[in-house]
C-alpha positions in Angstrom: 28.1 16.8 -38.6 24.8 15.8 -40.3 22.0 18.8 -40.7 19.4 19.2 -38.2 16.1 18.1 -40.1 14.4 20.2 -37.6 16.3 23.5 -36.9 15.6 25.4 -34.2 15.9 29.3 -34.0 17.0 31.4 -30.9 14.0 32.3 -29.3 14.8 36.0 -29.1 14.6 36.0 -32.7 11.1 34.9 -32.7 9.6 37.8 -30.5 6.2 38.6 -31.8 6.0 35.6 -33.9 2.2 34.6 -34.8 2.6 31.3 -34.1 3.2 32.0 -30.5 -0.7 33.5 -30.7 -3.0 31.7 -28.5 -6.1 32.6 -30.6 -8.6 32.5 -27.9 -11.3 34.2 -29.2 -13.2 31.2 -30.5 -12.0 28.4 -28.5 -11.6 28.6 -24.8 -11.5 24.7 -23.6 -10.7 23.1 -26.9 -9.9 19.7 -24.9 -13.7 19.0 -24.9 -14.1 18.7 -28.6 -11.2 16.1 -28.8 -12.0 12.7 -29.7 -11.4 10.4 -27.4 -12.1 12.7 -24.4 -14.2 10.9 -21.8 -16.3 13.4 -19.8 -17.5 13.3 -16.5 -20.4 11.5 -15.6 -22.8 15.0 -16.0 -21.7 15.6 -19.6 -22.6 11.9 -20.8 -26.2 12.2 -22.3 -28.7 9.5 -23.5 -26.7 6.6 -22.4 -28.2 5.8 -18.8 -29.6 2.2 -19.9 -26.2 1.4 -21.5 -24.3 2.8 -18.4 -26.3 0.7 -16.4 -25.6 -2.7 -18.6 -21.5 -2.3 -18.3 -22.1 -1.5 -14.8 -23.9 -5.0 -14.1 -20.7 -6.8 -15.9 -18.3 -5.0 -13.8 -20.0 -4.4 -10.4 -18.7 -7.9 -9.2 -15.1 -6.7 -10.1 -15.4 -3.5 -7.9 -15.8 -5.9 -4.8 -13.2 -8.4 -5.9 -15.4 -11.1 -7.4 -15.0 -12.1 -11.3 -16.3 -9.5 -13.6 -18.7 -10.6 -16.4 -17.3 -10.6 -20.4 -19.6 -8.6 -22.7 -19.6 -7.6 -26.4 -20.9 -3.8 -27.1 -22.4 -3.5 -30.8 -23.1 -0.2 -32.3 -22.6 2.1 -35.3 -19.6 4.6 -35.2 -20.3 7.5 -32.5 -22.9 5.6 -30.5 -20.8 6.1 -27.4 -19.5 2.2 -27.1 -15.9 3.3 -26.3 -17.0 6.2 -24.2 -19.6 4.3 -22.0 -16.7 1.5 -21.6 -13.7 3.5 -20.4 -16.3 5.6 -18.1 -17.7 3.2 -16.3 -14.4 0.9 -16.3 -12.5 3.8 -14.7 -15.2 4.7 -12.0 -14.8 0.9 -11.1 -11.5 0.9 -10.6 -11.5 4.1 -8.7 -14.3 2.4 -6.5 -12.1 -1.0 -6.4 -9.2 0.8 -4.9 -11.7 2.4 -1.8 -12.8 -1.0 -1.4 -9.2 -2.2 -1.4 -9.5 -4.3 -4.2 -6.4 -4.5 -7.0 -8.0 -3.3 -10.1 -6.2 -3.2 -13.2 -7.0 -2.5 -16.6 -6.0 -1.7 -20.3 -7.4 -0.5 -23.6 -6.7 -1.5 -26.9 -7.8 0.1 -30.0 -7.6 -3.0 -32.7 -7.7 -0.2 -35.3 -3.9 0.5 -34.3 -3.2 -2.8 -32.7 -4.4 -4.9 -35.4 -2.4 -8.3 -34.7 -2.8 -10.7 -31.6 0.9 -9.8 -31.2 0.6 -5.9 -30.9 -2.6 -6.2 -29.0 -0.7 -8.4 -26.2 2.3 -6.2 -26.3 -0.3 -3.1 -25.6 -2.0 -4.7 -23.0 1.2 -6.0 -21.3 2.7 -2.5 -21.6 -0.3 -0.9 -20.0 -0.5 -3.2 -17.3 3.2 -2.6 -16.8 2.7 0.6 -16.0 0.3 0.4 -13.3 2.2 -2.5 -11.4 4.9 -1.7 -8.7 6.8 -4.6 -10.2 9.9 -3.2 -12.1 9.4 -5.9 -15.3 10.7 -4.6 -18.6 8.7 -5.6 -21.8 10.2 -5.4 -25.2 8.7 -3.7 -28.1 9.8 -5.8 -30.3 11.6 -9.7 -30.6 9.0 -11.7 -29.2 5.5 -13.4 -30.1 2.1 -13.1 -28.6 2.5 -15.6 -26.3 5.4 -14.5 -24.7 3.5 -10.9 -24.2 0.5 -12.5 -22.9 2.8 -14.4 -20.6 4.3 -11.0 -19.2 0.7 -9.7 -18.9 -0.5 -12.8 -17.0 2.7 -12.4 -14.5 2.0 -8.9 -13.8 -2.0 -9.4 -13.1 -1.0 -12.2 -11.0 -0.8 -9.8 -8.2 -3.9 -8.0 -8.9 -7.4 -9.3 -8.0 -9.5 -8.1 -10.9 -8.3 -7.0 -14.5 -10.7 -5.4 -16.8 -9.8 -5.1 -20.7 -11.3 -3.2 -23.2 -10.8 -4.1 -26.6 -12.1 -1.7 -29.3 -12.6 -2.1 -32.9 -12.1 -6.5 -32.1 -13.2 -7.0 -35.5 -10.0 -5.6 -37.2 -8.0 -8.1 -35.1 -6.7 -10.8 -37.2 -8.4 -13.7 -35.7 -10.2 -14.6 -32.2 -7.4 -16.0 -30.2 -7.0 -13.2 -27.5 -10.4 -13.8 -26.6 -10.2 -17.2 -26.1 -6.7 -16.8 -24.0 -8.2 -14.2 -21.8 -11.2 -16.2 -21.2 -9.4 -19.1 -20.2 -6.3 -17.7 -18.4 -7.7 -18.7 -15.2 -9.0 -22.0 -15.7 -6.1 -23.1 -17.2 -3.7 -21.8 -14.4 -2.1 -18.9 -16.1 -3.2 -16.3 -13.3 -5.2 -16.3 -10.2 -6.7 -13.1 -11.1 -10.3 -12.6 -12.3 -10.8 -11.4 -15.8 -13.1 -9.7 -17.6 -13.2 -8.4 -21.1 -15.7 -5.7 -22.5 -15.3 -6.0 -26.7 -16.7 -3.4 -28.8 -17.4 -3.9 -32.5 -19.4 -1.9 -35.1 -20.2 -5.1 -36.7 -23.5 -6.7 -35.3 -22.4 -10.3 -37.0 -19.0 -10.1 -35.2 -20.1 -12.9 -32.9 -21.2 -15.1 -35.4 -17.9 -15.4 -36.6 -16.3 -16.5 -33.6 -15.3 -20.1 -33.4 -17.1 -22.3 -31.4 -14.3 -22.8 -28.8 -14.4 -19.0 -28.0 -18.0 -18.7 -28.0 -18.1 -21.6 -25.0 -15.4 -20.0 -22.9 -16.2 -16.3 -23.4 -19.7 -16.8 -21.9 -20.4 -13.1 -22.9 -23.6 -10.8 -22.7 -24.1 -8.9 -25.8 -25.4 -5.2 -25.6 -26.7 -3.3 -28.4 -26.0 1.0 -28.5 -28.1 2.4 -31.0 -27.6 5.8 -32.6 -28.2 8.9 -30.9 -31.5 10.8 -31.8 -31.4 14.9 -33.0 -32.7 15.7 -29.1 -29.6 13.7 -27.8 -27.4 15.1 -30.1 -28.5 18.4 -29.0 -27.9 17.8 -25.5 -24.2 16.4 -26.2 -23.4 19.6 -27.8 -24.8 21.9 -25.6 -22.5 19.8 -22.8 -19.9 20.9 -24.7 -20.7 24.6 -25.6 -18.0 25.6 -23.1 -15.2 24.5 -25.4 -16.0 28.0 -26.9 -15.6 31.4 -25.3 -18.6 32.8 -24.1 -21.0 34.5 -27.0 -19.0 33.0 -29.8 -21.8 30.3 -31.0 -24.8 31.8 -32.6 -27.9 30.2 -31.2 -28.7 27.9 -34.5 -25.3 26.4 -34.6 -26.2 23.4 -32.2 -29.1 22.6 -33.3 -28.1 22.5 -36.7 -25.2 20.5 -36.1 -27.4 17.9 -34.0 -30.2 17.9 -36.9 -27.7 17.3 -39.7 -25.7 14.6 -37.4 -29.0 12.7 -36.5 -30.1 12.7 -40.2 -26.9 11.5 -41.7 -25.6 8.7 -39.3 -26.2 9.5 -35.7 -22.7 9.8 -34.9 -22.0 11.9 -31.9 -17.9 11.8 -32.7 -18.8 13.2 -36.1 -21.5 15.7 -34.8 -18.4 16.9 -32.4 -16.2 17.0 -35.2 -18.5 19.0 -37.3 -18.7 21.4 -34.4 -15.3 21.9 -33.7 -14.4 22.3 -37.4 -17.3 24.9 -37.9 -14.9 26.5 -35.0 -11.7 26.1 -36.6 -13.3 27.6 -40.1 -14.0 30.8 -37.9 -11.2 31.2 -36.7 -9.3 30.9 -39.6 -11.4 33.4 -41.2 -10.8 35.8 -38.4 -14.5 35.5 -37.7 -15.8 37.1 -34.4 -18.4 34.3 -34.4 -19.6 30.8 -35.3 -22.5 30.7 -37.3 -24.5 28.2 -39.7 -22.2 29.2 -42.6 -19.1 27.9 -41.1 -21.2 24.5 -40.2 -22.0 24.0 -43.8 -18.5 24.4 -44.8 -17.2 21.9 -42.0 -20.3 19.2 -42.8 -19.1 19.1 -46.4 -15.5 18.4 -45.4 -16.6 15.9 -42.4 -19.1 14.0 -45.0 -16.1 13.4 -47.3 -13.9 12.6 -44.2 -15.9 10.0 -42.8 -16.4 7.9 -46.1 -12.5 8.0 -46.5 -11.6 7.1 -43.0 -14.3 3.8 -43.2 -13.0 3.1 -46.6 -9.7 3.3 -45.4 -10.2 1.0 -42.2 -11.7 -1.8 -44.4 -10.4 -5.2 -45.9 -9.3 -5.1 -49.5 -12.1 -7.4 -50.0 -14.7 -5.1 -48.8 -13.3 -2.2 -50.6 -13.2 -4.4 -53.7 -16.9 -5.1 -53.3 -17.6 -1.6 -52.7 -15.5 -0.1 -55.5 -17.5 -2.5 -57.8 -20.9 -1.1 -56.9 -19.3 2.3 -57.5 -18.0 1.8 -60.8 -21.6 0.2 -61.9 -22.9 3.7 -60.5 -20.7 5.6 -62.8 -20.8 3.4 -66.2 -24.6 2.6 -65.5 -27.9 5.1 -65.7 -29.6 2.5 -63.3 -30.4 3.5 -59.6 -29.5 0.3 -58.0 -27.8 -2.7 -58.9 -28.3 -6.5 -58.1 -25.9 -8.3 -56.0 -25.0 -10.5 -59.1 -24.1 -7.4 -61.0 -22.1 -6.4 -58.5 -20.1 -10.0 -57.9 -19.5 -9.8 -61.5 -17.5 -6.7 -61.1 -16.0 -7.7 -58.2 -14.6 -11.0 -59.8 -12.9 -8.9 -62.2 -11.2 -6.8 -59.7 -10.5 -9.7 -57.7 -8.4 -11.2 -60.7 -6.9 -7.9 -61.7 -5.5 -7.5 -58.2 -4.6 -11.0 -58.1 -6.3 -11.6 -55.2 -8.7 -14.8 -54.4 -12.6 -14.4 -55.1 -14.9 -15.1 -52.5 -18.2 -16.5 -52.8 -21.1 -14.8 -53.7 -22.7 -15.2 -50.5 -19.6 -13.6 -48.5 -19.8 -10.8 -50.8 -23.3 -10.0 -50.2 -22.5 -10.0 -46.4 -19.7 -7.4 -47.3 -22.1 -5.5 -49.2 -24.7 -5.4 -45.9 -21.8 -4.2 -43.9 -21.4 -1.4 -46.0 -25.0 -0.8 -45.9 -24.8 -0.7 -41.6 -22.4 1.8 -42.0 -24.5 3.8 -44.3 -22.2 4.0 -47.2 -24.7 2.0 -49.4 -28.5 1.0 -48.8 -30.3 -2.4 -49.9 -33.7 -3.4 -50.5 -35.7 -6.4 -51.9 -37.2 -5.5 -55.2 -39.4 -7.1 -57.9 -37.7 -8.1 -60.8 -41.0 -8.7 -63.1 -41.8 -12.3 -64.4 -38.7 -13.2 -65.8 -35.9 -12.2 -62.9 -38.1 -12.8 -59.8 -37.8 -10.5 -56.6 -33.5 -10.0 -55.7 -31.8 -7.5 -53.5 -30.6 -4.1 -55.1 -27.7 -2.5 -53.8 -27.2 1.6 -53.8 -24.6 3.8 -53.4 -25.4 6.7 -50.9 -22.3 8.8 -51.9 -20.6 10.5 -54.7 -19.3 7.1 -56.5 -16.0 9.2 -57.6 -15.3 9.8 -53.7 -15.4 5.8 -53.1 -13.5 5.3 -56.4 -10.8 7.3 -55.2 -10.2 5.4 -51.9 -10.6 2.1 -52.3 -7.0 2.0 -54.0 -3.6 3.4 -52.7 -2.4 4.7 -56.0 -4.0 6.3 -58.7 -2.2 4.2 -61.0 -3.5 1.0 -59.6 -7.5 2.6 -59.8 -6.4 3.1 -63.4 -5.3 -0.4 -64.2 -8.4 -1.7 -62.8 -10.5 0.4 -64.8 -8.7 -0.6 -67.8 -8.8 -3.9 -66.9 -13.0 -4.2 -66.5 -13.3 -1.9 -69.8 -11.2 -4.9 -72.0 
């Protein structure tokens, strides 16, 4: 009999084991600090207008008529997913009281990054809401078969609302086309509404003309939270900690840091949670500004790593080129042309197609949108004229260490650039 890879001891041998300590001296309701937690209405701060806008899209569906489609834009942590899920949940509950069969699903394209994975996730979520006993396989069929399962399952419903988060990470726009054309093409009699969410303001411009024609969406922009809003958001989660644990200066400091750097509520909550973790590990009796300093340093590195790892190879190569220039030259910023020349070399080293200079400029603008870089027009003098100058806002070594999946690959690229 093979060895158990995770052997389980006899509980009687584990009396007094420190792992059984709940360690509630710092935290009391830790779930309030979890990423993805959707709070009650009274805990949502600074998004009244945005909530009203999403309500306008979904209100018809509450009464059994066609809901609208929308694309929500905004930086990470600006409340896009939170508001979409909050309003959709309320709509589903109110529709039930109106005797409207209302179904919903949420797909995160960070995880489901192909149309097949996204369609499977949607179909399986609706299957769990349906009284029908349909078995949807995990493998062995393609996106069209999963979409057909979905159409069959929602056909008995009046309304279906789907939230597609981080849709810019999905490979193509076919799912928007299929969902927006489902009723017209006779796939289902159910009214379908789509709320798509993107961190990239230019996402709509990348859609094909057929999708733009059939989707007919409202575009909503969520702006970053300011320091006052972030302070209110964190105050609403103060009861995640035991009474008296948070020193008075902690929440204002976390809010100020998050507002200055990125206005990201998700990261503000993460810093607050991490500060509590630091205090807990140290065995301290309260959470202080010093704990926030430690948590902030970790969060800054973690955020950059997360954004880089979630981007496309071509986008990472453009960022690598800028970081490389920062480590090898003394200039404060670099022109698109300088970056492009290094980018070309990186692509050749990796055996990848070289994108056009204009496309690389667009990729660099996306990094600026995520506060990884900044760019501005500058005068280059009589001989050069004005040009766009790009500057990295973070430690170039952190960027260089996270673009490639192995140190050997990074060193190979470095060698090719220096030859």
